[in-house]
N, C-alpha and C positions, 0 to 999 in steps of 0.2 A: 419767393426763390430761397429756399436754402441750398447753403455752401456746405459739399462733401471736400474735405482736405485728403489730398493723395499721400500717404506714406507710404512710399515703397520700402521695401525691405532687401532687395536683390540688388547684386552686384552687378545687372547689366543692366537695367533698366534704360530705355533713351534718352530719358532727359534727366535723370537722377539718380543712376544707377552707382551702388558703391559709397554715397553720401551718408545713407543711414544706416548701414548694414550690421548693426553691432546694436545689440540690446539696451545700451545705454542712451547711444547717440539717437535711436530710433525713437526711444520712449520722449528725451529730451527735446527732439522734433515734434512729437506729437502734442505734448503740451503747447509747444510754442504758438502750432496752428490752431489750437483752442483757444490761448490766447488772443489770438486774431480774429477771432470769429467763428470756427468751423463750426457747423452744427453736427456733422457727423466726420469721423475719422475713417478712410477706405484704405484697409491695409493691405497689401500684399507681397506674398512670400516667393513668386514665380514671374518673370516677366512675361508680359504678351505681346511684346513687340513683333514683328515678322523677324525670323531668323535667330529666334532668344533660344538657348539650350532648356529644352525640360529638366523640371528637379521632379524628384520622386517625392513623394506623399511626406516621408519621415523629414527630408529637409526642410518641406514647407511648412510643416507643423513646427518642427524648432524654431524655424526665423520668426514665426507670427503668433504664437502659443505666450512666448514670456513677454512678447511687448504690449499684446491685450492684456494680457494680467498686470503688470507693470501701468498702463494706463488707468485701467480700473481702481489701481490701489492707491493712485496718488488725486485720481479724479473720480469717485465713485458717481454712476449715471451717465456719462460718456456713451455716446450711442456711437457705436463701433460698427463697421461692414466689412467682411473678409472677403476679398476679389482671389476666387479660387473657381478651379473647373472638376474638384475633386472632392467628392462624397467625404471620404475621410477628413479630408484638410476642415471640411463646412462645419461637421460635427464637432472635432477637436475644438475649431474656435468659439464655436458654439456653447461647448462647455466652460470654457475659459470667460465669456460674455459677451462674445460677441453678438449683437442681436438683427442683423442684417446681412444676408448673403449674397455677395454681385456675381452671378452668373455671367461670363461669357458664352457659356454656349446655351444659354435659356433651355435647360435640360432638365434643372435639379430642383424643379418645384416641389416632389416629395421629400426632398430634404430639409429645404426651408420649412415645408409644414411640420416636419417630424419634431424639429428643433423648435417650432415656433417664433421663427426667424421671420423678418421681412425680406423680399426678394425680387431682385434687379434680373429682370430679363434681357439680354443684349442679343440683336441679331449681329452674327459672326457671318461674311460673307465667306471666310477663309478656314469655316470648319466643314470637317466630312460630313457632319450631321445636317447641312445645310448646302444646296447646288451654289454655285460660286454664281456673283451676278455676271449675266452678260454685260460688258461695257457699254454695248450699245442699246441696251435696254428702253424702251421709251418710258416705261412706268416702273421705275426704280422704287419713289413714293410707297405707289401701290402696292407692291411687292412686299415691300418690308411689313407697311401697314398692316398687312394682312396677316404676315408670319407673327407679329406680335399681337396682333390683336389675337391671334389662336395660343400664343403664349399666356399670355393674360387669362384666357378662359379655363384654360389648364391648370394655373396656378389656382384659381376661385374654386374649381372643382376640387383640387386637391385640398382646399383647407388653409392656402396660404392668407396669413392675418392683413399684410399689406405689401402693397404689388408697388414695383413702377417695371416701366419699357424704357428700352435704350436702342436708341437707331444703330448703335455700333458705326460711330464716323472713323472712317480709316481701315477696319476691318473688311477685305475683299471690296474694296471700293475706286472710283476713280474718285480725282478731283472732284470733277463733274457732277458726281454721283453725289459727294457729300455738299455740294452746294444748293443740289435740288433740295437733300433734306433739310439743310438750315431754311430753306425757303419756305417748307411745308411742315414748318414743328408742331402749328396748332393742328396739322391731322393727326399728327400722335398724342397730343395732347388729347382730342377727342376720344381717343381709347382706354388711354388709362392715365394718372400721373408719370410724368416724361424725365428721363435725365438727358445733360445735356452732357457730353463728356470728350470735348476738343481739346483741352487743354496740352499747349506746348505741342500739339501734333501738326505733321508735313504742311497739313493742308493752310494752317495758320501761318505757317511761313511761309507759301504760295502768295495768300490774301495779302499779307502785311508787306511784301516785296514789290508785289503789282501796285500798292498805292503807293509806292518811292517810285514807281519807274521800272523796276528791274525784274528779270528771270527769273535767279536763282534765289531759292526757299532762304529765308534770315534764318540766321544761327535759332538753336533752339531756346537758349536762355535769351533771347532777343523777340520773343512772340507775344510778350504779356498785353502792348496795344490792341492786337487783334482779339487776343482771349478776352479781353475786356469788353471787346465791341460784342462777339459774339454771344457773353455771358448776360449782357442787358437786352439783348437781342431775342435771347430766350426767354427771361423774363416778361419781356414783353409780350410774348406770344402767349404765355401760360405755362410755362416748364416748373417744374416742381424742384428740381435739385439742378444744379450744375458743378461738376466733379472738376476743381482745378489743383492747381501747385501755388497759386499764390494767392493765397486764401483772402490776407487784410485785402489788398488794392479791389478785388471780387467781393467782397462783403460791402465795402465803401460802393461799388460800381452798382451795385445790384438795390444797394439801399435807397440810390440816386431814383430808379426806374421805381423803387416801392410806395415813395412819397409822390 
């Protein structure tokens, strides 16, 4: 299992908003994540948390491109993913050297193919392109597996050179949905290389709190143990990538499973 380090360049991301929103700070943090063992850096110039304020293409490009260029100048060969839902941003990031498109809409396969980028297709239950899941649905796993299998087929048909699928933990899903998806990650692995992206999300806070006998989710910065448990679980079931904020600890945890 490979580790993808999260590098948010936004002022309003749910866990680290504003911490790396200057070019120099972002480059420095990216280098730290690489030193800690990240295989890929996932750079985002717009927050995807619920209720986040959308930003225009120019703002997102202005945030992301100098950081991509700066990181590659410092560490040539770094694998960089651009986390965006906008075609123009993906094009600009690819021109700057990003080699993977992390697509929360699962609709930009043609952009990834045109730019010869890898493509991560995520299921987004809050997207206008996909009906919101019924919280009482009895087959959440099957519904999302089918959706992502279709996305993977489109990606291959478009000529995407490398692709992954992401069940989209927390995006339009209940806590029970998220648990069901985690319990059945092997169903996604059977379709295509799979990304586990739950780092610091609310579901982890709930799991962490319940392990201590409490009901309220633990704070965002106090969810590491739950994140490591899920990362190792994903590795055990064959997931290819885990997307995390806490790179060093995750690298060690998944390394134990690999041995």
